[in-house]
BASE-302666 format. One line per 2 residues: number of its first residue (from 0); their letters; for each residue x, y, z of N, C-alpha, C. Coordinates in steps of 0.02 Angstrom, whole numbers. Layout:
N
NUM) a) X/Y/Z/X/Y/Z/X/Y/Z | ...
! end
This chain:
169
0) mi) 289/-83/747/270/-38/800/198/-52/823 | 154/-61/774/84/-73/791/77/-137/830
2) fg) 112/-190/810/109/-253/847/133/-244/918 | 187/-206/927/213/-194/994/163/-157/1038
4) vq) 132/-106/1010/82/-67/1047/22/-111/1064 | -2/-148/1015/-61/-190/1026/-47/-246/1077
6) av) 15/-269/1080/32/-323/1127/26/-302/1200 | 34/-237/1213/34/-215/1283/-21/-163/1298
8) in) -64/-151/1252/-114/-97/1259/-159/-107/1320 | -174/-169/1338/-218/-182/1395/-181/-198/1460
10) da) -115/-193/1459/-76/-205/1520/-87/-148/1570 | -91/-165/1632/-101/-114/1684/-41/-67/1687
12) tk) 18/-93/1679/79/-52/1678/108/-55/1608 | 112/1/1576/139/4/1507/215/14/1509
14) pc) 249/-12/1457/321/0/1452/335/75/1443 | 396/95/1459/414/166/1454/408/193/1383
16) wf) 412/152/1333/409/173/1263/338/178/1236 | 289/155/1273/221/147/1247/192/210/1216
18) de) 189/264/1253/157/325/1226/191/351/1164 | 257/351/1164/294/377/1107/283/333/1045
20) vr) 288/269/1054/281/223/997/209/221/972 | 162/227/1017/90/228/1000/76/286/952
22) vw) 101/345/968/91/404/926/132/399/862 | 192/374/868/236/367/810/206/319/759
24) ad) 175/265/781/145/217/735/88/250/696 | 47/290/728/-7/325/694/21/375/644
26) as) 70/414/665/100/464/621/135/431/561 | 166/374/572/200/338/518/150/313/467
28) at) 93/288/489/41/265/443/14/324/403 | 5/381/435/-19/441/399/33/463/348
30) rf) 96/464/368/149/484/322/153/437/262 | 146/372/274/146/324/219/90/340/170
32) my) 30/349/195/-26/362/150/-16/427/111 | 11/477/143/18/543/112/75/545/61
34) he) 131/514/77/190/520/34/204/460/-10 | 179/401/7/198/340/-28/142/309/-69
36) tv) 86/346/-76/31/321/-118/9/378/-164 | -26/359/-217/-50/410/-264/-117/388/-294
38) as) -161/436/-299/-227/423/-330/-220/418/-405 | -265/382/-436/-268/379/-509/-297/445/-535
40) st) -295/454/-600/-320/517/-629/-394/526/-617 | -432/471/-611/-504/477/-599/-520/478/-525
42) gk) -472/458/-483/-484/454/-411/-520/390/-390 | -532/346/-438/-567/283/-422/-521/231/-391
44) nw) -456/241/-399/-406/194/-373/-351/232/-337 | -316/197/-292/-262/226/-253/-207/173/-251
46) iv) -147/191/-274/-94/141/-280/-32/161/-240 | 5/111/-218/67/124/-182/121/145/-232
48) kl) 162/193/-211/221/212/-249/277/164/-230 | 335/175/-258/391/132/-242/434/165/-187
50) gs) 485/131/-165/523/150/-106/545/221/-98 | 564/255/-150/589/323/-141/540/374/-172
52) cw) 477/363/-160/423/410/-180/416/417/-256 | 433/368/-294/422/370/-366/381/308/-385
54) gg) 360/305/-446/321/248/-469/247/259/-459 | 208/215/-485/136/219/-478/100/197/-541
56) wd) 74/245/-577/32/231/-635/70/236/-700 | 44/201/-750/68/205/-819/143/190/-823
58) sn) 180/231/-860/251/218/-872/294/228/-810 | 265/254/-756/303/261/-694/320/193/-664
60) gn) 283/142/-683/297/74/-662/281/59/-590 | 281/-5/-574/264/-26/-507/293/-95/-495
62) np) 298/-112/-432/326/-176/-412/273/-213/-372 | 250/-271/-397/198/-307/-360/215/-321/-287
64) sy) 279/-330/-272/297/-348/-203/292/-289/-155 | 282/-228/-180/273/-171/-136/201/-166/-111
66) hs) 156/-200/-143/86/-200/-122/79/-244/-61 | 51/-217/-8/45/-253/55/-25/-244/85
68) pg) -76/-272/52/-143/-262/78/-152/-286/150 | -114/-337/171/-118/-359/240/-93/-305/288
70) gy) -38/-273/269/-11/-218/309/-57/-158/309 | -88/-144/252/-135/-87/247/-195/-98/294
72) ri) -217/-160/299/-274/-176/343/-255/-163/416 | -194/-182/435/-170/-170/503/-167/-95/517
74) mr) -139/-56/470/-134/16/479/-202/49/480 | -247/26/437/-315/53/437/-349/44/504
76) dy) -348/-17/529/-382/-31/592/-350/8/650 | -285/15/649/-250/53/700/-272/126/698
78) qi) -273/155/638/-290/226/633/-364/239/648 | -407/193/631/-478/202/645/-490/206/720
80) hf) -455/166/759/-465/162/831/-417/205/871 | -374/242/838/-325/283/873/-359/343/905
82) sg) -341/356/968/-367/415/1002/-308/457/1027 | -317/522/1029/-265/566/1054/-218/591/1001
84) rd) -241/591/938/-199/617/884/-186/691/896 | -123/712/894/-106/781/908/-90/820/844
86) yt) -113/797/788/-104/831/725/-167/822/683 | -174/863/633/-231/858/588/-212/813/530
88) lp) -255/766/514/-242/723/457/-240/764/394 | -197/747/346/-193/785/284/-258/783/245
90) nf) -270/835/208/-328/839/165/-307/814/95 | -335/759/75/-318/731/9/-364/759/-45
92) gd) -413/798/-25/-458/830/-73/-510/783/-103 | -518/724/-74/-565/676/-103/-625/663/-57
94) gl) -625/691/2/-681/682/48/-686/613/80 | -636/571/71/-638/503/99/-617/503/172
96) si) -646/458/210/-625/447/279/-561/406/278 | -529/401/336/-469/359/341/-485/287/319
98) ke) -540/262/343/-560/193/326/-570/185/252 | -605/231/221/-619/226/149/-555/230/107
100) rw) -509/274/128/-446/280/90/-404/217/96 | -397/189/156/-360/127/164/-393/70/124
102) nk) -460/68/126/-496/16/89/-484/23/14 | -483/84/-10/-470/96/-82/-400/72/-100
104) lm) -351/86/-58/-283/64/-70/-279/-13/-70 | -313/-44/-22/-313/-118/-21/-345/-147/-84
106) mt) -403/-121/-102/-439/-148/-161/-399/-137/-225 | -368/-79/-232/-326/-66/-291/-268/-116/-292
108) sy) -238/-129/-235/-183/-176/-232/-205/-246/-254 | -262/-268/-229/-288/-334/-249/-302/-336/-324
110) ry) -332/-283/-352/-345/-282/-424/-280/-280/-463 | -232/-241/-439/-166/-237/-472/-133/-306/-474
112) ld) -133/-341/-417/-102/-407/-414/-139/-456/-459 | -204/-449/-463/-245/-494/-505/-227/-486/-579
114) it) -222/-424/-603/-210/-415/-674/-137/-422/-694 | -91/-421/-646/-20/-427/-663/7/-498/-653
116) qc) -35/-542/-628/-11/-611/-617/-11/-650/-682 | 32/-700/-686/36/-744/-743/-27/-787/-744
118) sd) -62/-787/-800/-125/-824/-804/-115/-900/-801 | -55/-923/-818/-43/-995/-817/-33/-1023/-746
120) ig) 5/-988/-704/21/-1016/-639/6/-969/-580 | -16/-909/-594/-40/-865/-541/11/-825/-503
122) iv) 74/-828/-522/124/-788/-487/133/-721/-523 | 161/-673/-487/173/-607/-517/246/-602/-538
124) an) 259/-555/-582/328/-543/-605/361/-491/-560 | 425/-480/-571/463/-431/-532/435/-360/-539
126) wa) 415/-341/-598/393/-272/-612/333/-273/-659 | 291/-222/-656/234/-217/-700/214/-144/-708
128) tv) 182/-129/-763/154/-63/-773/79/-71/-784 | 40/-26/-754/-33/-28/-761/-58/42/-775
130) se) -115/44/-807/-151/107/-817/-222/97/-793 | -260/150/-797/-330/146/-774/-376/164/-832
132) nd) -428/125/-839/-480/142/-888/-517/203/-862 | -516/257/-900/-546/320/-877/-622/316/-871
134) vd) -653/268/-903/-726/263/-901/-750/226/-838 | -724/166/-827/-751/126/-772/-702/116/-713
136) gs) -641/141/-720/-592/136/-666/-557/68/-661 | -571/24/-709/-537/-41/-707/-462/-32/-721
138) ll) -422/-78/-697/-350/-75/-709/-333/-114/-771 | -286/-88/-809/-266/-119/-872/-191/-131/-871
140) pq) -170/-193/-886/-98/-206/-889/-68/-172/-950 | -8/-147/-944/27/-118/-1001/85/-163/-1017
142) rt) 101/-168/-1079/158/-210/-1101/216/-165/-1120 | 239/-126/-1072/297/-83/-1083/355/-109/-1042
144) sf) 413/-90/-1060/473/-113/-1026/485/-69/-964 | 496/-102/-907/509/-66/-846/544/-110/-796
146) sg) 595/-83/-764/628/-116/-708/661/-62/-666 | 646/-62/-603/674/-11/-559/738/-33/-524
148) sg) 757/-96/-531/816/-120/-495/864/-159/-538 | 847/-167/-600/889/-207/-644/869/-280/-646
150) tp) 822/-301/-604/798/-370/-608/751/-375/-668 | 751/-432/-702/709/-439/-762/635/-428/-746
152) qy) 603/-389/-789/533/-370/-777/486/-430/-776 | 490/-473/-824/439/-525/-833/458/-592/-801
154) ef) 501/-591/-751/519/-652/-717/495/-651/-644 | 484/-710/-617/472/-716/-545/540/-724/-513
156) gs) 563/-671/-481/630/-672/-453/631/-642/-383 | 687/-613/-366/697/-588/-298/647/-533/-280
158) ea) 628/-493/-328/578/-440/-314/509/-472/-300 | 487/-513/-347/420/-541/-343/411/-590/-285
160) sr) 464/-621/-263/458/-672/-210/432/-643/-144 | 436/-578/-135/411/-547/-72/336/-539/-72
162) tm) 304/-546/-129/233/-529/-136/189/-571/-91 | 200/-636/-88/155/-681/-52/148/-663/22
164) wr) 203/-651/56/197/-636/128/168/-568/140 | 173/-521/93/143/-456/103/67/-458/93
166) va) 45/-505/54/-27/-514/45/-55/-554/104 | -21/-605/124/-45/-650/176/-42/-620/246
168) f) -3/-569/254/7/-537/319/-58/-528/353
! end
């Protein structure tokens, strides 16, 4: 949606869908941040949940391929420059601006991918569990068993193969 809006934003004549999709893209990004991400217990990190609003920290597990820092950057920039919002952004209780919250999500995703990748060849596995160091906010890999789809946790397979394009986006 954002790409479609951005492609025609400077056109003298906008397509009939422009206004509706423009607003919908902003509201969708807000909804994603509010319902599909979760702060760590210290608030130093912000992580994506999994597809049906579950997952995240510790034994809740996570999937490296759900992290999309490239997509988060696109949504951040769109929301920062959006004008005409007809709703109030949710209060997350942390005092962060839209930009700061998206940046925190991006940075947590990069740290998550860094600590969950295989040290030998640099790829990530299908599933991983992480926790947060309560003192400094660093992410810690956990060696617990977890799989949300039945794919093997410690293999590079169909789940993990999506990771590269979501980062490179």
